[in-house]
C-alpha positions in Angstrom: -55.3 -64.1 48.5 -55.2 -62.2 51.8 -57.1 -59.4 52.2 -54.7 -55.8 53.2 -55.2 -53.1 55.2 -54.6 -49.6 53.6 -53.7 -47.2 56.5 -51.5 -44.5 54.4 -50.4 -43.8 50.8 -47.2 -42.3 48.6 -48.2 -40.0 46.6 -46.2 -38.2 43.7 -46.3 -34.2 43.3 -49.5 -33.9 41.3 -50.8 -36.3 44.0 -51.4 -39.1 42.2 -51.0 -42.2 44.6 -47.8 -43.7 43.9 -47.7 -46.6 46.8 -50.1 -48.4 49.7 -48.9 -48.5 52.7 -49.6 -49.9 56.4 -46.3 -49.1 58.4 -47.0 -52.5 60.2 -46.9 -55.3 57.2 -44.2 -57.0 55.6 -45.2 -55.8 51.9 -45.7 -52.3 52.8 -44.8 -50.1 50.6 -46.3 -51.7 48.2 -45.9 -50.0 44.6 -48.9 -48.7 42.6 -48.2 -51.2 39.8 -48.1 -54.1 41.9 -51.1 -53.0 43.8 -52.7 -53.2 40.4 -51.0 -56.4 39.8 -52.4 -58.2 43.0 -56.0 -56.7 42.6 -56.2 -57.5 38.9 -55.2 -61.2 39.0 -57.1 -61.6 42.2 -53.4 -62.5 44.4 -54.4 -59.9 46.8 -57.6 -57.6 47.9 -56.6 -54.0 49.8 -59.4 -52.2 51.4 -59.6 -49.3 53.8 -61.2 -49.2 57.2 -62.0 -45.9 59.1 -63.1 -46.9 62.9 -67.0 -47.9 63.2 -66.6 -48.1 59.3 -67.5 -50.8 57.0 -64.2 -51.7 54.8 -64.5 -50.3 51.6 -62.5 -51.8 48.8 -59.5 -50.3 47.0 -60.2 -50.5 43.5 -58.3 -50.4 39.5 -59.9 -47.7 37.6 -58.2 -46.4 33.8 -58.6 -43.3 32.7 -57.0 -42.0 29.6 -55.3 -45.5 29.1 -53.7 -45.1 32.2 -55.0 -47.4 35.4 -55.1 -45.9 38.8 -56.3 -46.6 42.4 -59.5 -45.5 44.1 -61.9 -46.9 46.3 -65.4 -47.4 46.8 -67.4 -44.5 46.4 -69.5 -43.7 49.0 -70.6 -41.3 52.1 -67.5 -41.1 54.2 -64.6 -38.9 52.1 -62.4 -40.0 55.1 -61.5 -43.3 53.6 -60.8 -41.9 50.4 -56.7 -42.8 49.2 -56.1 -39.2 48.4 -57.0 -37.9 52.2 -55.0 -41.2 54.0 -51.8 -39.6 55.8 -48.7 -40.0 53.8 -46.3 -42.7 54.4 
């Protein structure tokens, strides 16, 4: 299992995450459905890491029967997927 650092995200018009990105990696961009499959089946881990902070894991959650990607809750809003630059 490879760990993949996420540095940007693609979002739709509603602000929902549709892909994870790291422009210097061959896997990027990774569509949401594929990243969810990777995480749920233990194929790859995804994380966000800002300079001077610890890694924060990307997790799969569900709301109303729809799966979505989010980061673990912490006190640093800069590592939230919603706050990463667009790719």
